[in-house]
Short mmCIF file of the C-alpha atoms (twelve columns), coordinates in Angstrom:
data_MODEL
# 
_entry.id   MODEL 
# 
loop_
_atom_site.group_PDB 
_atom_site.id 
_atom_site.type_symbol 
_atom_site.label_atom_id 
_atom_site.label_alt_id 
_atom_site.label_comp_id 
_atom_site.label_asym_id 
_atom_site.label_seq_id 
_atom_site.Cartn_x 
_atom_site.Cartn_y 
_atom_site.Cartn_z 
_atom_site.pdbx_PDB_model_num 
ATOM 1   C CA . UNK A 1   -72.764 -60.149 34.194  1 
ATOM 2   C CA . UNK A 2   -75.280 -57.995 36.354  1 
ATOM 3   C CA . UNK A 3   -71.947 -55.072 36.022  1 
ATOM 4   C CA . UNK A 4   -71.949 -55.732 32.386  1 
ATOM 5   C CA . UNK A 5   -75.226 -55.756 32.032  1 
ATOM 6   C CA . UNK A 6   -75.347 -52.294 33.689  1 
ATOM 7   C CA . UNK A 7   -73.178 -51.732 31.469  1 
ATOM 8   C CA . UNK A 8   -74.905 -51.706 28.569  1 
ATOM 9   C CA . UNK A 9   -77.235 -48.427 28.829  1 
ATOM 10  C CA . UNK A 10  -74.182 -46.664 29.976  1 
ATOM 11  C CA . UNK A 11  -71.779 -47.966 26.524  1 
ATOM 12  C CA . UNK A 12  -75.160 -47.223 24.139  1 
ATOM 13  C CA . UNK A 13  -75.693 -43.321 25.373  1 
ATOM 14  C CA . UNK A 14  -71.685 -42.861 24.799  1 
ATOM 15  C CA . UNK A 15  -71.738 -43.981 21.733  1 
ATOM 16  C CA . UNK A 16  -74.848 -42.356 20.805  1 
ATOM 17  C CA . UNK A 17  -73.302 -39.129 21.278  1 
ATOM 18  C CA . UNK A 18  -69.812 -39.098 20.003  1 
ATOM 19  C CA . UNK A 19  -71.380 -40.573 16.045  1 
ATOM 20  C CA . UNK A 20  -73.388 -37.261 15.174  1 
ATOM 21  C CA . UNK A 21  -70.169 -34.989 15.870  1 
ATOM 22  C CA . UNK A 22  -67.702 -37.401 13.900  1 
ATOM 23  C CA . UNK A 23  -69.465 -37.709 10.774  1 
ATOM 24  C CA . UNK A 24  -70.279 -34.392 10.044  1 
ATOM 25  C CA . UNK A 25  -66.779 -33.241 10.592  1 
ATOM 26  C CA . UNK A 26  -65.362 -34.350 7.347   1 
ATOM 27  C CA . UNK A 27  -68.803 -34.567 5.058   1 
ATOM 28  C CA . UNK A 28  -69.353 -30.598 3.092   1 
ATOM 29  C CA . UNK A 29  -72.928 -29.197 3.535   1 
ATOM 30  C CA . UNK A 30  -73.995 -27.867 0.603   1 
ATOM 31  C CA . UNK A 31  -77.476 -26.444 1.410   1 
ATOM 32  C CA . UNK A 32  -79.777 -25.922 -1.035  1 
ATOM 33  C CA . UNK A 33  -82.041 -23.114 0.857   1 
ATOM 34  C CA . UNK A 34  -82.283 -20.643 -1.210  1 
ATOM 35  C CA . UNK A 35  -83.239 -16.944 0.031   1 
ATOM 36  C CA . UNK A 36  -86.183 -15.942 -1.362  1 
ATOM 37  C CA . UNK A 37  -85.989 -13.951 -4.466  1 
ATOM 38  C CA . UNK A 38  -82.640 -15.736 -5.339  1 
ATOM 39  C CA . UNK A 39  -82.323 -16.349 -8.731  1 
ATOM 40  C CA . UNK A 40  -79.281 -18.538 -10.020 1 
ATOM 41  C CA . UNK A 41  -75.985 -16.653 -11.337 1 
ATOM 42  C CA . UNK A 42  -76.450 -17.118 -15.493 1 
ATOM 43  C CA . UNK A 43  -73.505 -20.731 -16.589 1 
ATOM 44  C CA . UNK A 44  -73.407 -21.601 -12.965 1 
ATOM 45  C CA . UNK A 45  -74.854 -25.748 -11.168 1 
ATOM 46  C CA . UNK A 46  -74.253 -24.008 -7.235  1 
ATOM 47  C CA . UNK A 47  -73.804 -20.740 -6.591  1 
ATOM 48  C CA . UNK A 48  -75.399 -18.926 -3.603  1 
ATOM 49  C CA . UNK A 49  -74.041 -15.428 -5.668  1 
ATOM 50  C CA . UNK A 50  -70.649 -15.096 -3.995  1 
ATOM 51  C CA . UNK A 51  -68.329 -15.848 -6.287  1 
ATOM 52  C CA . UNK A 52  -70.640 -13.284 -9.104  1 
ATOM 53  C CA . UNK A 53  -70.209 -10.626 -5.677  1 
ATOM 54  C CA . UNK A 54  -66.343 -11.057 -5.374  1 
ATOM 55  C CA . UNK A 55  -66.000 -10.062 -8.949  1 
ATOM 56  C CA . UNK A 56  -68.477 -7.010  -8.958  1 
ATOM 57  C CA . UNK A 57  -66.300 -6.333  -5.940  1 
ATOM 58  C CA . UNK A 58  -62.832 -7.301  -6.664  1 
ATOM 59  C CA . UNK A 59  -63.862 -4.518  -10.178 1 
ATOM 60  C CA . UNK A 60  -64.460 -1.562  -7.999  1 
ATOM 61  C CA . UNK A 61  -62.262 -2.072  -5.475  1 
ATOM 62  C CA . UNK A 62  -58.686 -3.395  -7.520  1 
ATOM 63  C CA . UNK A 63  -60.409 -1.162  -10.638 1 
ATOM 64  C CA . UNK A 64  -59.669 -4.470  -13.179 1 
ATOM 65  C CA . UNK A 65  -62.621 -6.601  -14.560 1 
ATOM 66  C CA . UNK A 66  -59.963 -9.577  -15.698 1 
ATOM 67  C CA . UNK A 67  -56.856 -11.114 -13.646 1 
ATOM 68  C CA . UNK A 68  -53.918 -13.453 -16.470 1 
ATOM 69  C CA . UNK A 69  -53.265 -16.385 -15.403 1 
ATOM 70  C CA . UNK A 70  -51.152 -16.787 -13.018 1 
ATOM 71  C CA . UNK A 71  -52.174 -13.349 -11.598 1 
ATOM 72  C CA . UNK A 72  -53.396 -11.565 -8.555  1 
ATOM 73  C CA . UNK A 73  -54.388 -8.776  -6.737  1 
ATOM 74  C CA . UNK A 74  -53.996 -7.693  -3.268  1 
ATOM 75  C CA . UNK A 75  -54.700 -4.315  -0.749  1 
ATOM 76  C CA . UNK A 76  -52.389 -2.692  0.964   1 
ATOM 77  C CA . UNK A 77  -54.591 -2.889  3.562   1 
ATOM 78  C CA . UNK A 78  -56.214 -5.355  5.568   1 
ATOM 79  C CA . UNK A 79  -59.411 -4.761  8.222   1 
ATOM 80  C CA . UNK A 80  -58.023 -5.431  11.971  1 
ATOM 81  C CA . UNK A 81  -61.916 -7.470  12.690  1 
ATOM 82  C CA . UNK A 82  -63.356 -9.832  10.135  1 
ATOM 83  C CA . UNK A 83  -63.780 -13.228 9.829   1 
ATOM 84  C CA . UNK A 84  -62.284 -14.597 6.636   1 
ATOM 85  C CA . UNK A 85  -63.733 -15.683 3.327   1 
ATOM 86  C CA . UNK A 86  -62.500 -17.961 0.487   1 
ATOM 87  C CA . UNK A 87  -64.583 -17.096 -2.395  1 
ATOM 88  C CA . UNK A 88  -63.326 -20.218 -5.144  1 
ATOM 89  C CA . UNK A 89  -64.940 -19.257 -8.673  1 
ATOM 90  C CA . UNK A 90  -65.391 -22.951 -10.713 1 
ATOM 91  C CA . UNK A 91  -66.948 -21.341 -13.913 1 
ATOM 92  C CA . UNK A 92  -63.954 -17.799 -14.345 1 
ATOM 93  C CA . UNK A 93  -61.161 -19.496 -12.341 1 
ATOM 94  C CA . UNK A 94  -60.905 -17.394 -9.638  1 
ATOM 95  C CA . UNK A 95  -60.576 -17.343 -6.171  1 
ATOM 96  C CA . UNK A 96  -60.869 -14.054 -3.529  1 
ATOM 97  C CA . UNK A 97  -60.553 -13.470 0.230   1 
ATOM 98  C CA . UNK A 98  -61.950 -11.863 1.745   1 
ATOM 99  C CA . UNK A 99  -61.918 -10.013 5.630   1 
ATOM 100 C CA . UNK A 100 -65.197 -9.962  6.894   1 
ATOM 101 C CA . UNK A 101 -67.000 -7.105  3.833   1 
ATOM 102 C CA . UNK A 102 -63.633 -6.102  2.928   1 
ATOM 103 C CA . UNK A 103 -62.262 -7.710  -0.513  1 
ATOM 104 C CA . UNK A 104 -58.785 -8.115  0.061   1 
ATOM 105 C CA . UNK A 105 -56.898 -10.454 -2.882  1 
ATOM 106 C CA . UNK A 106 -58.064 -12.195 -5.744  1 
ATOM 107 C CA . UNK A 107 -56.448 -13.909 -8.305  1 
ATOM 108 C CA . UNK A 108 -56.825 -16.593 -11.310 1 
ATOM 109 C CA . UNK A 109 -56.129 -19.694 -10.355 1 
ATOM 110 C CA . UNK A 110 -56.500 -23.485 -11.666 1 
ATOM 111 C CA . UNK A 111 -58.485 -26.031 -10.361 1 
ATOM 112 C CA . UNK A 112 -59.807 -29.728 -11.278 1 
ATOM 113 C CA . UNK A 113 -59.671 -30.874 -14.309 1 
ATOM 114 C CA . UNK A 114 -62.291 -32.747 -16.542 1 
ATOM 115 C CA . UNK A 115 -62.815 -36.527 -13.579 1 
ATOM 116 C CA . UNK A 116 -60.669 -34.470 -11.415 1 
ATOM 117 C CA . UNK A 117 -63.268 -31.624 -10.808 1 
ATOM 118 C CA . UNK A 118 -62.868 -29.349 -7.861  1 
ATOM 119 C CA . UNK A 119 -66.116 -30.840 -5.173  1 
ATOM 120 C CA . UNK A 120 -69.205 -27.438 -4.917  1 
ATOM 121 C CA . UNK A 121 -69.818 -26.994 -1.589  1 
ATOM 122 C CA . UNK A 122 -68.670 -25.206 2.001   1 
ATOM 123 C CA . UNK A 123 -65.429 -26.785 3.137   1 
ATOM 124 C CA . UNK A 124 -63.873 -24.959 6.144   1 
ATOM 125 C CA . UNK A 125 -59.682 -25.124 6.293   1 
ATOM 126 C CA . UNK A 126 -58.679 -28.699 7.945   1 
ATOM 127 C CA . UNK A 127 -55.020 -28.249 8.132   1 
ATOM 128 C CA . UNK A 128 -51.899 -25.997 6.994   1 
ATOM 129 C CA . UNK A 129 -48.589 -26.604 5.869   1 
ATOM 130 C CA . UNK A 130 -45.837 -24.300 4.341   1 
ATOM 131 C CA . UNK A 131 -43.864 -27.032 2.762   1 
ATOM 132 C CA . UNK A 132 -46.409 -29.684 1.930   1 
ATOM 133 C CA . UNK A 133 -45.270 -32.645 -0.453  1 
ATOM 134 C CA . UNK A 134 -47.958 -34.699 -2.731  1 
ATOM 135 C CA . UNK A 135 -48.487 -38.564 -1.215  1 
ATOM 136 C CA . UNK A 136 -49.929 -39.644 -4.474  1 
ATOM 137 C CA . UNK A 137 -49.105 -37.032 -7.098  1 
ATOM 138 C CA . UNK A 138 -44.860 -37.468 -6.923  1 
ATOM 139 C CA . UNK A 139 -44.067 -36.050 -4.636  1 
ATOM 140 C CA . UNK A 140 -45.129 -32.934 -5.811  1 
ATOM 141 C CA . UNK A 141 -44.431 -29.795 -4.096  1 
ATOM 142 C CA . UNK A 142 -48.087 -27.742 -3.013  1 
ATOM 143 C CA . UNK A 143 -46.045 -24.795 -0.933  1 
ATOM 144 C CA . UNK A 144 -48.845 -23.171 1.446   1 
ATOM 145 C CA . UNK A 145 -51.367 -26.681 1.146   1 
ATOM 146 C CA . UNK A 146 -54.721 -25.459 3.248   1 
ATOM 147 C CA . UNK A 147 -56.381 -28.549 3.195   1 
ATOM 148 C CA . UNK A 148 -59.632 -28.676 2.907   1 
ATOM 149 C CA . UNK A 149 -60.920 -32.388 2.339   1 
ATOM 150 C CA . UNK A 150 -60.229 -36.125 4.336   1 
ATOM 151 C CA . UNK A 151 -59.475 -36.531 0.531   1 
ATOM 152 C CA . UNK A 152 -56.639 -34.288 0.062   1 
ATOM 153 C CA . UNK A 153 -57.995 -31.828 -1.504  1 
ATOM 154 C CA . UNK A 154 -57.379 -27.664 -0.437  1 
ATOM 155 C CA . UNK A 155 -55.603 -24.603 -1.891  1 
ATOM 156 C CA . UNK A 156 -52.173 -24.832 -2.729  1 
ATOM 157 C CA . UNK A 157 -49.404 -22.642 -4.747  1 
ATOM 158 C CA . UNK A 158 -48.393 -24.156 -8.190  1 
ATOM 159 C CA . UNK A 159 -48.393 -24.239 -11.991 1 
ATOM 160 C CA . UNK A 160 -50.998 -22.057 -12.866 1 
ATOM 161 C CA . UNK A 161 -52.872 -21.620 -16.613 1 
ATOM 162 C CA . UNK A 162 -55.981 -20.070 -15.937 1 
ATOM 163 C CA . UNK A 163 -58.327 -23.014 -16.542 1 
ATOM 164 C CA . UNK A 164 -58.985 -26.589 -14.559 1 
ATOM 165 C CA . UNK A 165 -55.674 -28.621 -14.766 1 
ATOM 166 C CA . UNK A 166 -55.596 -29.962 -11.089 1 
ATOM 167 C CA . UNK A 167 -56.276 -33.933 -9.774  1 
ATOM 168 C CA . UNK A 168 -58.939 -31.270 -7.679  1 
ATOM 169 C CA . UNK A 169 -57.092 -29.366 -5.703  1 
ATOM 170 C CA . UNK A 170 -57.143 -24.765 -5.883  1 
ATOM 171 C CA . UNK A 171 -53.767 -23.831 -7.980  1 
ATOM 172 C CA . UNK A 172 -52.957 -20.613 -6.907  1 
ATOM 173 C CA . UNK A 173 -50.012 -17.934 -7.766  1 
ATOM 174 C CA . UNK A 174 -47.551 -18.937 -5.723  1 
ATOM 175 C CA . UNK A 175 -47.005 -15.598 -4.122  1 
ATOM 176 C CA . UNK A 176 -51.231 -14.872 -3.282  1 
ATOM 177 C CA . UNK A 177 -50.846 -18.636 -1.911  1 
ATOM 178 C CA . UNK A 178 -48.665 -17.617 0.905   1 
ATOM 179 C CA . UNK A 179 -50.606 -13.880 1.425   1 
ATOM 180 C CA . UNK A 180 -53.237 -16.436 1.359   1 
ATOM 181 C CA . UNK A 181 -51.930 -19.090 4.452   1 
ATOM 182 C CA . UNK A 182 -51.164 -15.588 6.795   1 
ATOM 183 C CA . UNK A 183 -54.799 -14.309 6.691   1 
ATOM 184 C CA . UNK A 184 -56.091 -17.957 6.949   1 
ATOM 185 C CA . UNK A 185 -56.158 -19.717 9.970   1 
ATOM 186 C CA . UNK A 186 -57.718 -23.447 10.854  1 
ATOM 187 C CA . UNK A 187 -61.378 -23.034 10.243  1 
ATOM 188 C CA . UNK A 188 -62.046 -20.281 7.824   1 
ATOM 189 C CA . UNK A 189 -64.873 -20.779 5.739   1 
ATOM 190 C CA . UNK A 190 -63.964 -21.790 2.078   1 
ATOM 191 C CA . UNK A 191 -67.144 -21.946 -0.514  1 
ATOM 192 C CA . UNK A 192 -66.961 -23.461 -3.690  1 
ATOM 193 C CA . UNK A 193 -68.761 -22.321 -6.413  1 
ATOM 194 C CA . UNK A 194 -69.451 -23.304 -10.050 1 
# 
């Protein structure tokens, strides 16, 4: 009995020490603190300005202001250094791939339809699967799948009418999905604004 009573404080400390890491890893973080002087871009519910800045960079880098449904642009060369960041803009149905301070790709996308909206926030790429199939929706192919949450939402190649049509995932043009899959690693950040 004495041994058991001596272990109780140690077990409580061990449980407390591991709890925060396991809970926060699966929950997206949406920061409400904006920089001083920040003005929410017109028409957005939540944004840190990444979508509009990426769109301006696309026009400057690739010389185009619009990308038709199921189309994309990709840089001829990719910088060696710099963190990879993926920006998804629900308002414009566009995705942008960054390597450091360089925009390397942009594509039209199809995000979650009404009732299945793609969630806003900062998301890590949790896992990657080149030849994935949906467990929820009739074994549907989801090539170059990059999971962003524990419920099965992610980036992948698929039907892309350029308007919201998915069950929450971000559908990309297939060739763009392959290029993005090769660019990213687990833990890279996906920012969904809109």
